[in-house]
C-alpha positions as CSV (number, residue, x, y, z in Angstrom):
1,X,0.3,7.6,13.5
2,X,2.7,5.2,12.3
3,X,3.7,3.0,8.9
4,X,4.5,-0.5,10.3
5,X,5.2,-3.6,8.6
6,X,3.3,-6.7,9.5
7,X,6.7,-9.0,10.4
8,X,5.1,-12.4,10.4
9,X,4.0,-11.4,6.5
10,X,7.7,-10.8,5.3
11,X,9.4,-12.9,2.7
12,X,12.5,-13.2,4.5
13,X,14.3,-14.8,1.6
14,X,14.8,-11.0,0.7
15,X,14.4,-8.9,3.8
16,X,14.7,-9.3,7.8
17,X,13.4,-6.9,10.4
18,X,17.2,-5.1,10.3
19,X,15.6,-3.6,6.8
20,X,12.7,-1.8,9.1
21,X,9.5,-0.7,6.7
22,X,11.0,-2.1,4.1
23,X,11.0,-5.2,2.3
24,X,8.3,-8.2,0.5
25,X,5.4,-9.1,2.0
26,X,3.0,-11.7,1.2
27,X,-0.8,-11.9,1.6
28,X,-3.9,-14.1,1.4
29,X,-6.7,-12.2,2.6
30,X,-9.2,-14.4,1.5
31,X,-9.0,-18.3,0.8
32,X,-5.4,-19.0,-0.6
33,X,-5.3,-19.2,-4.2
34,X,-3.0,-17.6,-7.0
35,X,-5.9,-15.1,-7.8
36,X,-6.5,-13.9,-4.5
37,X,-2.4,-13.7,-2.9
38,X,-1.2,-10.1,-3.2
39,X,2.7,-9.5,-3.1
40,X,3.4,-5.9,-1.6
41,X,6.9,-4.1,-1.4
42,X,7.0,-1.6,1.2
43,X,9.3,1.1,1.8
44,X,9.8,4.3,3.6
45,X,12.6,6.4,2.1
46,X,12.7,9.8,0.5
47,X,10.3,11.3,2.8
48,X,7.3,9.0,1.6
49,X,5.7,5.9,3.4
50,X,5.3,3.7,0.4
51,X,3.4,0.1,-0.8
52,X,3.1,-1.6,-3.9
53,X,0.1,-4.0,-4.0
54,X,-0.2,-6.8,-6.9
55,X,-1.8,-9.9,-7.9
56,X,-0.4,-12.2,-10.0
57,X,-3.6,-12.2,-12.6
58,X,-5.8,-9.0,-12.0
59,X,-5.5,-5.9,-10.4
60,X,-6.4,-5.4,-6.7
61,X,-9.8,-4.8,-5.2
62,X,-10.7,-1.4,-3.3
63,X,-11.7,-4.1,-0.7
64,X,-7.5,-5.8,-0.7
65,X,-6.4,-1.9,-0.7
66,X,-8.6,-1.4,2.1
67,X,-7.3,-4.4,4.0
68,X,-3.7,-3.4,3.1
69,X,-3.8,0.2,4.2
70,X,-5.5,-1.6,7.5
71,X,-1.9,-3.6,7.8
72,X,0.7,-0.9,7.3
73,X,-1.6,2.1,8.9
74,X,-3.2,0.7,11.5
75,X,-4.3,3.8,13.3
76,X,-8.4,4.9,11.9
77,X,-7.5,8.1,11.0
78,X,-4.0,7.7,9.1
79,X,-4.8,8.4,5.2
80,X,-2.8,6.9,2.1
81,X,-3.6,7.9,-1.0
82,X,-3.2,6.7,-4.9
83,X,-2.1,9.1,-7.3
84,X,-2.9,9.7,-10.8
85,X,0.4,11.3,-12.3
86,X,0.5,13.7,-15.3
87,X,0.5,10.6,-18.6
88,X,4.4,11.8,-19.4
89,X,5.2,10.7,-16.1
90,X,3.4,7.3,-16.1
91,X,5.4,3.8,-15.0
92,X,4.3,0.3,-15.6
93,X,6.5,-2.0,-14.4
94,X,3.7,-4.1,-13.6
95,X,0.1,-4.9,-15.2
96,X,-1.6,-5.2,-12.0
97,X,-0.1,-3.1,-9.5
98,X,-1.2,-0.1,-7.5
99,X,0.3,2.1,-5.0
100,X,-0.1,3.5,-1.8
101,X,1.5,6.5,-0.7
102,X,1.8,9.0,2.5
103,X,3.8,11.5,2.8
104,X,6.4,10.7,5.9
105,X,5.1,14.2,7.7
106,X,1.6,13.4,7.3
107,X,0.6,16.6,6.0
108,X,-1.4,16.2,2.7
109,X,-4.6,19.0,2.4
110,X,-8.2,17.3,1.7
111,X,-11.3,18.8,-0.1
112,X,-13.9,19.9,2.9
113,X,-16.2,16.9,3.3
114,X,-19.4,17.9,1.8
115,X,-17.3,18.3,-1.8
116,X,-17.0,14.5,-1.6
117,X,-20.3,13.6,-0.9
118,X,-23.4,13.8,1.8
119,X,-22.1,12.6,5.3
């Protein structure tokens, strides 16, 4: 399992390959328009692998977040999560931004599959 960045989508104005898994990446997962374009900031410091995914006019959809997850964590068995922290820890610097996180050591407890639904 490995966190990796899609270099071909790196915005070289802000970073280059020497930044490793950190930088700004631009995507158009569907036919390009201002509504569909995704801006992604990736980082891998502090014990976490992380991407923030934003759009200009609306929040990213579930399908778009799945697209991003597959780009940055390509192994189908990799996981990434979205957190809902205590309200006292809310941070909202962009109205249409969502985040995916994965602990750097890949260790996290999950509910049993039967608790989520019928498989």
